[in-house]
C-alpha positions in Angstrom: 0.1 0.0 0.2 2.9 2.4 -0.7 1.9 5.6 -2.1 3.7 7.0 -5.1 4.3 9.8 -6.7 5.6 11.1 -10.4 9.3 11.7 -10.6 10.0 15.1 -9.6 13.4 16.7 -8.8 14.6 16.4 -4.9 16.8 18.0 -3.0 20.1 16.0 -2.9 19.9 15.6 0.8 21.4 12.7 2.7 18.6 11.0 4.6 20.7 11.4 7.7 20.0 15.2 7.5 16.1 14.9 6.2 13.6 15.8 8.9 10.9 13.2 7.8 8.2 15.7 9.1 5.3 15.4 7.3 5.7 18.5 4.7 3.5 19.2 2.0 4.7 17.9 -1.5 4.2 20.9 -3.1 6.7 22.7 -0.4 9.6 24.0 -1.8 11.8 22.3 1.0 11.3 19.2 -0.3 10.5 19.7 -4.4 12.1 22.4 -6.3 11.3 22.2 -10.0 13.7 25.3 -10.7 16.5 25.1 -8.5 18.3 28.5 -8.0 21.7 26.9 -7.8 21.7 24.2 -10.4 25.2 23.1 -10.1 24.8 22.9 -6.2 21.8 20.5 -6.4 23.5 18.4 -9.0 26.6 18.0 -6.9 24.8 16.8 -3.9 22.8 14.3 -5.7 26.2 13.2 -7.1 27.4 12.7 -3.6 24.6 10.8 -2.3 24.5 8.9 -5.8 28.2 8.0 -5.1 27.3 6.7 -1.5 24.7 4.5 -2.9 25.3 2.6 -5.9 28.7 4.2 -7.5 27.1 6.3 -10.3 26.9 9.6 -10.8 24.9 12.5 -12.6 21.8 14.2 -12.7 20.1 11.5 -14.0 19.6 10.0 -10.7 16.7 12.8 -9.7 14.3 10.9 -12.1 15.6 7.3 -11.4 13.1 4.5 -12.7 14.2 1.9 -10.3 13.1 -1.7 -10.3 10.6 -4.0 -9.2 12.5 -7.2 -9.1 13.1 -7.1 -5.4 10.0 -6.4 -4.5 8.8 -9.7 -6.3 11.8 -11.6 -5.1 11.0 -10.1 -1.4 7.3 -11.3 -1.9 7.8 -14.6 -3.4 10.7 -15.7 -0.8 8.0 -14.7 1.8 5.5 -16.7 0.0 7.5 -19.7 0.3 6.0 -20.0 3.9 2.8 -20.3 2.1 4.3 -23.4 0.3 5.0 -25.1 3.6 1.1 -24.3 4.7 -0.3 -25.4 1.7 1.7 -28.9 2.0 0.7 -29.2 5.6 -3.0 -28.8 4.5 -2.8 -31.1 1.6 -1.1 -33.7 3.9 -4.5 -35.1 4.8 -5.7 -35.9 1.3 -3.3 -38.8 0.7 -2.6 -39.4 4.5 -6.4 -39.9 5.7 -7.3 -42.9 3.6 -4.0 -44.6 4.4 -4.6 -44.4 8.1 -8.4 -45.2 7.8 -7.2 -48.5 5.9 -4.6 -50.0 8.2 -3.7 -47.0 10.7 -0.2 -46.6 9.3 2.1 -45.9 12.4 -0.9 -45.9 14.8 -2.1 -48.4 17.1 -5.4 -48.9 14.7 -7.1 -47.6 11.8 -9.0 -44.2 12.3 -12.6 -43.9 12.3 -14.3 -41.3 9.8 -15.0 -39.4 12.8 -11.5 -39.3 14.0 -10.4 -38.6 10.2 -12.5 -35.2 10.3 -11.2 -34.1 13.6 -7.5 -34.6 12.2 -8.8 -32.2 8.9 -10.5 -29.5 11.1 -8.3 -29.0 14.4 -5.6 -27.3 12.5 -8.4 -24.5 11.7 -9.5 -24.4 15.1 -6.1 -23.5 16.4 -5.8 -20.8 13.7 -8.9 -19.1 15.0 -7.0 -18.2 18.1 -3.8 -18.2 16.9 -4.6 -15.2 14.5 -4.7 -12.6 17.1 -1.4 -13.8 18.4 -0.4 -13.4 14.8 -1.5 -10.0 14.6 0.1 -9.0 18.2 3.5 -10.5 16.7 3.3 -8.4 13.6 2.8 -5.2 15.7 5.8 -5.9 18.3 8.3 -7.9 16.3 7.4 -6.6 12.7 6.0 -8.6 9.6 9.3 -9.8 8.8 10.2 -11.4 12.0 6.8 -12.6 12.9 6.8 -14.2 9.8 10.3 -16.0 10.4 8.6 -16.9 14.0 6.0 -19.6 12.3 9.1 -22.0 12.0 9.0 -22.8 15.4 5.1 -24.1 15.4 5.8 -26.1 12.2 9.2 -27.9 13.9 7.1 -29.0 16.8 4.0 -29.6 14.7 5.9 -32.4 12.1 7.7 -33.7 15.1 4.9 -34.4 16.9 3.3 -35.9 13.1 6.8 -38.0 13.0 6.4 -39.6 16.8 2.9 -40.1 16.6 1.7 -43.6 17.7 -1.8 -42.5 18.9 -4.5 -40.5 17.3 -4.6 -38.1 20.0 -1.1 -37.0 19.3 -2.1 -36.3 15.9 -4.7 -34.3 17.1 -2.3 -32.2 18.9 0.2 -31.9 16.2 -2.7 -30.4 14.0 -3.5 -27.7 16.7 0.1 -26.8 16.6 0.3 -26.7 13.2 -2.7 -24.4 13.0 -0.9 -21.7 14.9 1.8 -21.7 12.2 -1.1 -21.3 9.1 -2.5 -18.3 11.5 0.7 -16.5 11.3 1.3 -17.1 7.5 -2.2 -16.2 6.5 -2.2 -13.0 8.9 1.2 -11.7 8.2 1.8 -12.4 4.5 -0.8 -9.9 3.3 0.4 -7.0 5.5 4.1 -8.1 4.6 3.3 -7.9 0.8 1.2 -5.1 0.9 3.9 -3.0 2.4 6.5 -3.6 0.6 4.5 -3.3 -2.9 4.1 0.0 -5.1 0.6 0.5 -6.0 1.1 -0.7 -9.7 2.2 -4.2 -8.6 0.0 -4.5 -5.1 -2.6 -6.6 -6.5 0.0 -9.0 -8.2 2.0 -9.7 -4.9 -1.2 -9.3 -2.6 -2.3 -12.7 -5.2 0.9 -14.8 -4.2 -0.7 -16.0 -1.1 -3.2 -18.1 -3.6 -0.5 -19.1 -6.0 2.0 -20.5 -3.7 -0.1 -22.6 -1.5 -1.3 -24.4 -4.5 2.3 -25.0 -5.2 2.5 -26.8 -1.6 -0.9 -28.5 -2.3 0.4 -30.2 -5.9 3.5 -30.8 -3.7 1.6 -32.9 -1.2 -0.6 -34.4 -3.6 2.1 -35.6 -6.1 4.5 -36.9 -3.4 1.9 -38.7 -0.7 0.5 -41.3 -2.4 4.0 -42.5 -3.3 6.3 -42.4 -0.5 5.9 -43.9 2.8 4.5 -41.9 5.8 7.8 -41.4 7.1 9.5 -40.0 4.0 6.7 -37.7 3.7 7.0 -36.1 6.8 10.4 -35.5 6.4 9.9 -33.8 3.0 7.1 -31.7 4.6 9.1 -30.5 7.3 12.1 -29.2 4.6 9.6 -26.6 3.1 9.3 -24.2 6.7 13.1 -24.9 6.8 13.7 -23.6 3.2 11.6 -20.6 3.7 13.5 -19.2 7.0 16.8 -19.5 5.3 15.6 -17.8 2.1 13.5 -15.0 3.8 16.0 -14.1 6.4 18.3 -12.3 4.1 15.0 -9.9 2.8 14.1 -6.5 4.1 11.8 -5.8 6.8 8.5 -3.4 5.9 9.1 0.2 5.5 6.3 0.9 7.3 7.1 -0.7 10.3 10.6 0.5 10.5 9.2 4.2 10.3 6.8 3.3 12.8 9.4 2.4 15.2 11.5 5.5 14.5 14.1 3.5 12.7 14.4 6.1 9.8 18.1 5.0 8.3 17.0 1.3 8.2 13.5 2.1 6.3 15.6 4.3 4.1 17.9 1.2 3.3 15.0 -1.0 3.4 13.5 1.2 0.2 16.5 1.5 -1.5 16.9 -2.2 -1.7 13.0 -2.7 -2.5 13.0 0.1 -5.2 16.6 -0.5 -6.4 16.9 3.3 -6.3 19.6 5.6 -4.2 19.0 7.3 -1.1 17.9 10.5 -2.6 15.3 9.2 -5.2 13.4 7.1 -2.1 13.5 10.0 0.8 10.3 11.4 -0.8 8.4 8.0 -0.6 9.5 7.4 2.8 8.2 11.1 4.0 4.9 10.3 2.1 5.1 7.0 4.2 5.7 8.8 7.3 2.5 11.1 6.9 0.4 8.4 6.3 1.7 7.1 9.6 1.8 10.3 11.3 -1.8 10.8 10.7 -2.9 7.1 11.3 -1.0 6.9 14.7 -2.2 10.2 16.4 -4.4 8.1 18.6 -3.5 4.8 19.2 -6.3 2.1 18.8 -7.5 -1.2 20.5 -9.5 -3.9 19.2 -12.7 -2.4 20.4 -11.7 0.8 18.6 -12.2 -1.0 15.3 -15.9 -0.9 16.0 -16.1 2.8 16.9 -15.0 4.4 13.8 -16.8 4.1 10.4 -14.3 3.4 7.9 -12.9 0.7 10.1 -16.4 -0.8 10.3 -16.7 -0.7 6.8 -13.1 -2.3 5.9 -13.7 -5.0 8.4 -17.1 -5.9 7.2 -16.1 -6.2 3.6 -13.0 -8.3 4.5 -15.1 -10.6 6.7 -17.5 -11.0 4.1 -14.5 -11.6 1.6 -13.1 -14.5 3.6 -16.7 -16.1 4.5 -17.7 -16.2 1.0 -14.2 -17.9 0.3 -14.7 -20.4 3.0 -18.6 -21.0 1.7 -17.1 -22.2 -1.3 -16.2 -25.1 0.3 -13.0 -25.0 -1.0 -11.2 -26.5 1.7 -13.5 -29.3 2.1 -12.5 -30.1 -1.0 -8.9 -29.9 -0.9 -8.8 -31.5 2.7 -10.5 -34.4 1.3 -10.0 -34.6 -1.9 -8.9 -38.1 -2.2 -11.9 -39.3 -0.3 -14.4 -37.4 -2.4 -12.6 -39.4 -5.8 -13.3 -42.4 -3.7 -16.8 -41.6 -3.2 -17.4 -40.5 -6.8 -15.7 -43.7 -8.7 -14.7 -41.9 -11.5 -12.6 -43.4 -14.4 -9.6 -41.9 -13.3 -7.3 -43.2 -10.4 -7.9 -41.7 -6.9 -4.1 -41.3 -6.9 -3.7 -39.0 -10.2 -7.0 -37.1 -9.7 -6.1 -34.9 -7.3 -2.5 -34.6 -9.1 -4.4 -33.0 -12.0 -6.3 -30.9 -9.6 -2.7 -29.5 -8.3 -1.6 -28.6 -11.4 -4.8 -26.7 -12.3 -4.6 -24.8 -9.4 -1.4 -23.7 -9.9 -1.9 -22.6 -13.8 -5.2 -20.8 -12.8 -3.3 -19.1 -9.8 -0.5 -18.0 -12.3 -3.3 -15.7 -14.3 -4.4 -13.5 -11.3 -1.1 -11.9 -10.6 -0.5 -11.1 -14.3 -4.1 -9.8 -14.7 -5.5 -8.4 -11.4 -3.6 -5.0 -11.6 -5.5 -4.8 -15.1 -8.9 -6.2 -14.9 -9.5 -5.1 -11.2 -10.7 -7.3 -8.3 -14.2 -7.3 -8.6 -14.7 -8.4 -12.5 -12.2 -11.2 -11.4 -14.3 -12.2 -8.0 -17.7 -12.1 -10.5 -15.8 -14.7 -12.9 -15.0 -16.9 -10.1 -17.9 -17.1 -8.5 -20.1 -17.7 -11.4 -17.5 -20.6 -12.8 -17.8 -22.1 -9.2 -21.6 -22.1 -9.3 -22.0 -23.8 -12.3 -19.4 -26.4 -11.4 -20.7 -27.3 -7.9 -24.0 -27.7 -9.4 -22.7 -30.0 -11.6 -21.0 -31.8 -9.0 -24.0 -32.0 -7.2 -26.2 -33.2 -9.9 -23.5 -36.4 -10.6 -23.9 -37.4 -6.8 -27.7 -37.0 -6.8 -28.1 -39.6 -9.9 -25.4 -41.9 -8.0 -26.9 -41.5 -4.4 -30.7 -40.7 -4.9 -31.5 -41.8 -8.3 -29.3 -44.9 -8.7 -29.0 -44.2 -12.4 -26.0 -46.2 -12.8 -26.1 -46.3 -16.9 -26.2 -42.8 -16.8 -23.6 -42.1 -14.3 -21.1 -44.8 -15.9 -21.7 -42.5 -19.1 -21.0 -39.1 -17.4 -18.0 -40.8 -15.1 -15.9 -37.8 -16.5 -18.0 -35.4 -14.7 -16.3 -35.1 -11.4 -13.0 -34.5 -12.4 -14.0 -32.1 -15.0 -16.2 -30.4 -12.5 -13.6 -30.1 -10.0 -11.1 -29.0 -12.4 -13.4 -26.0 -13.5 -14.4 -25.1 -9.9 -10.8 -24.8 -8.8 -9.3 -23.0 -11.8 -12.2 -20.5 -11.4 -11.7 -20.4 -7.6 -7.9 -20.2 -8.0 -8.5 -16.7 -10.4 -11.0 -14.8 -8.2 -12.2 -16.2 -4.8 -8.9 -17.8 -3.7 -6.4 -14.8 -3.7 -8.2 -11.9 -4.0 -9.8 -11.6 -0.3 -6.1 -11.4 1.0 -5.2 -9.5 -1.5 -8.0 -6.8 -0.5 -7.3 -7.5 3.2 -3.8 -6.3 2.7 -5.1 -3.0 0.8 -8.3 -1.8 3.1 -7.2 -1.0 6.6 -5.1 2.2 8.1 -1.6 0.9 9.6 -3.0 1.7 13.1 -5.6 -0.7 12.9 -4.0 -3.3 10.0 -2.5 -6.1 12.4 -5.4 -6.3 14.6 -8.3 -6.2 11.7 -6.3 -8.7 9.9 -6.1 -11.0 12.9 -9.9 -10.7 13.4 -10.6 -11.5 9.7 -8.4 -14.2 9.4 -10.0 -15.7 12.9 -13.6 -15.5 11.0 -11.9 -17.3 8.0 -10.6 -20.4 10.1 -13.8 -20.3 12.3 -15.6 -21.2 9.3 -13.3 -23.4 8.0 -13.3 -25.2 10.9 -17.0 -25.8 11.3 -17.1 -26.7 7.4 -14.2 -29.3 7.6 -15.5 -30.9 10.7 -19.2 -31.1 10.2 -19.8 -31.1 6.4 -19.4 -35.2 6.8 -22.5 -34.9 8.9 -24.4 -33.3 6.5 -23.1 -36.1 3.8 -24.4 -38.7 5.7 -27.6 -37.2 6.8 -28.6 -35.8 3.4 -25.9 -36.9 0.8 -23.0 -35.8 -1.1 -25.3 -33.9 -3.5 -26.7 -31.7 -0.8 -23.6 -30.2 0.5 -22.3 -29.2 -2.9 -25.6 -27.6 -3.7 -25.5 -25.8 -0.7 -21.8 -24.5 -1.5 -23.3 -23.4 -5.2 -25.9 -21.4 -3.4 -23.2 -19.5 -1.5 -21.4 -19.2 -4.9 -24.3 -17.3 -6.2 -24.6 -15.1 -3.4 -21.2 -14.0 -3.4 -21.5 -12.8 -7.0 -24.5 -10.8 -6.0 -22.3 -9.2 -2.8 -19.5 -8.5 -5.2 -21.8 -6.5 -7.8 -23.7 -4.3 -5.7 -21.6 -3.9 -2.3 -17.8 -4.4 -2.8 -15.7 -1.3 -3.3 -12.9 -1.5 -6.3 -9.6 -1.1 -4.7 -7.4 -1.8 -8.2 -5.0 1.3 -8.7 -6.2 3.1 -5.3 -3.7 4.8 -2.7 -4.7 3.8 1.0 -6.2 7.5 1.1 -8.5 6.9 -2.0 -9.7 3.5 -0.4 -10.6 5.1 2.9 -12.2 8.1 1.4 -14.5 5.9 -0.7 -15.1 3.7 2.4 -16.1 7.2 4.1 -18.3 8.3 1.2 -16.1 11.0 0.1 -15.2 11.4 -3.8 -11.8 11.0 -4.4 -10.5 13.4 -7.2 -7.3 11.8 -7.8 -7.0 8.7 -9.8 -3.8 6.3 -9.5 -3.3 4.0 -12.6 -0.7 1.7 -12.6 1.7 3.6 -10.1 0.8 6.7 -12.1 -1.2 10.3 -11.7 
């Protein structure tokens, strides 16, 4: 959510002499289109440039920089999401195995125990999201995200040494804490390091990288032993920690803590520009923070300010609709769904096909989201989900209620085709965009707390659905749950069309003005005014 400005000539002062006071951008103390002493200005800029990158010359006043480091930092941070996806997808190949012969456990598990293993991770994430929000405020997004390694290691060690199902319950609870840290902090970090022109793309990384983790689990789990599988899963958070350790901290957090030199260094690295070229952006961030932190807020204060209430309402609605697509039910129990469907494709191969589709579809969103906007993709996504879930429900209705075996045999391809369409359309819109929007809507002084509440709502619903959807299926049939999810997807389309504001190409202030009902006269598209 970093505001950007056009390329203007800036006094070439060293950032150590820079006051960081919220000076209006038109002030001659920060911008001078026609400097009275041209040689002095150029000399100062040349000195600053030499200190930072060894180049010289007045062209540094209009440095273009590069977005490469921003993309690398966001991608490296999102390796934690790959670890999360593998941990979530672990249940798909493992639960049928544990139900069949127990594996390392003393005896095979029941379908009820299986549902607890699948859902307890979401239960601990409900409470862990508030812990994650606190860590983000106190430690900063980078160190908070690095801390997810601890619950990852503990959780996988518990999985490795489990001989009773109760230990797997504890392991999934601990792993849920890691999940809550990742889902709370990643939107904050990627949103705060990004320029406006690529903020939507970096915000979409969460969905892209989690699909890589799911495919990792689907492609490996059915073909290796229980022991080899957990070893390959525990390697992912370790790789993330080592890679992300060297990435820059959020400049928002550093300026909020008064660490101005470090904030400038972070911006220099992220923007691939000299100190002089990023001073203006640092000043603008400081202005935002000064305004936002005039009054410190508590969680209760979130509900006392109109703009915060509306932003929280939208983000909670988005993650609620995301969960009511049934995505976690599908992904956690994917192999069991194909077993129940009895389709023509191997139950080991079908999840891999779904995993590949997830990655391909998720790769589309970062490319198009900052051009097409959030709302259009959400509408397209919701329509695709509705159609595919209705088709899936029809297949199970013919199979379970009508017992139309001849028809079912002729359309044995329908389950895999329906789920491919469902996953593809989900990954284009309702998968990534609720998290991208969450990173865009909130003022810095409430972002961590609001993100914690949003993530808590998300995983509360995920727990209810993953735990109790099996009861719905047993009472009414598989078709009933698919048609229920289709109904929610249709409602999500109507919500997006009539209620959700567009955040494409808008600065934080523009988004806040719109939520307040104030018409903004400035438009930002692709980082330009």
